[in-house]
C-alpha positions as CSV (number, residue, x, y, z in Angstrom):
1,X,202.6,78.4,-54.4
2,X,200.1,81.1,-54.7
3,X,197.5,78.8,-53.4
4,X,199.8,77.9,-50.3
5,X,200.2,81.6,-49.5
6,X,196.5,82.2,-49.7
7,X,195.9,79.5,-47.1
8,X,198.5,80.8,-44.6
9,X,196.8,84.4,-44.6
10,X,193.3,82.8,-44.0
11,X,194.6,80.6,-41.2
12,X,196.4,84.0,-39.6
13,X,193.0,85.7,-40.1
14,X,191.0,83.0,-38.4
15,X,193.7,83.0,-35.4
16,X,192.9,86.7,-35.0
17,X,189.4,86.1,-35.0
18,X,189.8,83.4,-32.4
19,X,191.5,85.3,-30.3
20,X,189.4,88.4,-30.8
21,X,186.2,86.4,-29.9
22,X,188.2,84.6,-27.0
23,X,188.8,87.9,-25.4
24,X,185.4,89.5,-26.1
25,X,183.7,86.7,-24.1
26,X,186.5,86.3,-21.1
27,X,185.3,89.8,-19.4
28,X,181.6,89.0,-19.6
29,X,181.9,85.6,-18.0
30,X,184.2,86.9,-15.5
31,X,181.5,89.5,-14.7
32,X,178.5,87.2,-14.7
33,X,180.4,84.9,-12.5
34,X,181.4,87.3,-10.1
35,X,177.8,88.4,-10.0
36,X,176.6,84.7,-9.6
37,X,178.9,84.3,-6.5
38,X,177.8,87.2,-4.7
39,X,174.0,86.2,-5.2
40,X,174.7,82.6,-3.8
41,X,176.8,84.0,-1.0
42,X,173.9,86.4,0.0
43,X,171.3,83.8,-0.4
44,X,173.3,81.4,1.9
45,X,174.0,84.2,4.4
46,X,170.3,84.9,4.7
47,X,169.2,81.4,5.1
48,X,172.0,81.1,7.9
49,X,170.6,84.2,9.8
50,X,167.1,83.2,9.6
51,X,167.8,79.7,11.0
52,X,169.8,81.3,13.7
53,X,167.1,83.7,14.5
54,X,164.6,80.7,15.7
55,X,165.8,79.7,18.6
56,X,162.6,77.7,20.0
57,X,159.3,76.4,18.7
58,X,156.5,78.6,19.7
59,X,153.9,76.7,22.0
60,X,150.3,78.4,20.4
61,X,148.3,76.9,23.1
62,X,150.4,78.8,25.6
63,X,149.9,82.2,23.6
64,X,145.9,81.8,22.9
65,X,144.3,83.1,26.0
66,X,141.3,81.5,27.5
67,X,138.3,83.6,28.6
68,X,136.0,82.5,31.5
69,X,133.3,81.1,29.1
70,X,135.8,78.9,27.3
71,X,137.4,77.7,30.7
72,X,134.1,76.9,31.9
73,X,132.7,75.2,28.9
74,X,135.4,74.5,26.4
75,X,134.0,76.4,23.6
76,X,136.1,79.3,22.2
77,X,133.2,81.9,21.1
78,X,133.5,82.8,17.4
79,X,132.6,86.3,16.8
80,X,132.1,88.4,13.4
81,X,132.8,92.1,14.1
82,X,131.0,94.8,12.1
83,X,131.7,98.5,12.0
84,X,128.4,100.1,12.3
85,X,129.6,103.7,13.2
86,X,131.7,104.6,10.1
87,X,134.7,105.4,12.0
88,X,137.9,104.1,10.2
89,X,139.7,101.1,12.0
90,X,137.0,100.6,14.5
91,X,136.1,96.7,13.7
92,X,139.9,96.2,13.4
93,X,140.5,97.8,16.8
94,X,137.8,95.4,18.4
95,X,139.2,92.6,16.5
96,X,142.5,92.6,18.0
97,X,141.0,93.7,21.5
98,X,138.6,90.8,21.3
99,X,141.4,88.3,20.2
100,X,143.5,89.4,23.3
101,X,140.4,88.6,25.2
102,X,140.3,85.0,24.5
103,X,137.6,85.6,21.7
104,X,137.9,83.7,18.2
105,X,137.2,86.6,15.7
106,X,136.5,85.3,12.6
107,X,136.2,88.4,10.3
108,X,135.9,92.0,10.9
109,X,134.4,94.4,8.2
110,X,132.2,97.3,7.7
111,X,128.3,97.0,8.1
112,X,125.9,97.8,5.4
113,X,124.0,99.9,7.9
114,X,124.5,102.5,10.2
115,X,123.9,101.5,14.1
116,X,123.4,103.8,16.9
117,X,123.9,101.8,19.6
118,X,126.5,98.6,19.7
119,X,124.4,95.5,19.6
120,X,125.2,91.7,19.7
121,X,123.5,89.1,17.3
122,X,123.1,85.6,18.0
123,X,123.5,83.0,15.2
124,X,124.3,79.8,17.2
125,X,124.5,78.6,20.6
126,X,122.9,80.1,23.9
127,X,122.6,83.5,25.2
128,X,125.1,82.6,27.6
129,X,127.9,83.5,25.0
130,X,126.4,86.7,24.1
131,X,126.0,87.7,27.7
132,X,129.7,87.2,28.5
133,X,130.5,89.2,25.2
134,X,128.3,92.0,26.1
135,X,130.0,92.0,29.8
136,X,133.5,92.3,28.1
137,X,132.4,94.9,25.9
138,X,130.4,97.1,28.3
139,X,126.6,96.9,26.8
140,X,123.3,96.2,28.3
141,X,121.7,92.6,27.7
142,X,118.8,94.5,26.3
143,X,120.9,95.0,22.9
144,X,121.2,91.3,22.3
145,X,119.1,89.8,19.8
146,X,118.4,86.4,18.3
147,X,119.2,85.9,14.6
148,X,119.6,82.3,14.5
149,X,121.3,80.7,11.5
150,X,123.4,77.6,11.9
151,X,124.9,77.8,8.4
152,X,127.3,80.5,9.8
153,X,130.7,80.3,10.7
154,X,130.6,82.4,13.9
155,X,128.2,82.1,17.0
156,X,127.7,85.9,17.2
157,X,127.8,89.1,15.4
158,X,129.2,92.1,17.3
159,X,128.3,95.6,15.7
160,X,130.1,98.4,17.0
161,X,127.4,101.5,16.8
162,X,128.3,105.2,17.3
163,X,128.1,104.7,21.1
164,X,131.7,103.0,20.8
165,X,133.6,105.7,22.4
166,X,131.1,105.3,25.6
167,X,131.6,101.7,26.3
168,X,133.4,100.5,29.1
169,X,135.8,98.5,26.9
170,X,136.9,101.6,24.7
171,X,139.8,102.7,26.9
172,X,141.1,98.9,26.4
173,X,140.3,98.5,23.1
174,X,141.8,101.8,21.8
175,X,145.2,100.7,22.4
176,X,145.0,98.2,19.6
177,X,143.8,101.0,16.8
178,X,146.3,100.8,13.9
179,X,146.9,104.7,14.1
180,X,146.8,105.0,18.0
181,X,149.5,107.5,17.8
182,X,147.1,109.9,15.6
183,X,144.6,109.3,18.1
184,X,146.2,110.1,21.4
185,X,147.4,113.4,19.9
């Protein structure tokens, strides 16, 4: 009999432990389930929101402007823009301006040297491309130089010099400056 009572006590203790473990894990499982439900619901909501905002497919041909040179020849002029004046964001400003004007600006960065005058270097193609760019920018054709290198990805390099604020394109290009609010003050 003595052994039987011990068995009863042990089984009673095990039941209490099982109940305590069950109660211990029930609350965290409910909390984790609620968080998972909220996250999945949020994901589905965002997914539906994005799908509803896409009402039509954009035709890139309509967005890309063609300049007169491209309309005449079918070739989009590819340009590298270098900041040769040292003023911040000038290359970026002219990159955005020239893209709007229908040029394919492949790169915009700082020049290794400082330039007093804005200049154009021809790497590939004919001088007509450079003349078209010079008319848009507003520089004299005497500032166009040949530096033929067929291995480069772009036709022309435009180096913005210290005279950038005197160019006829400056008043249009300034609207593309990343900090235009600071400049206008």
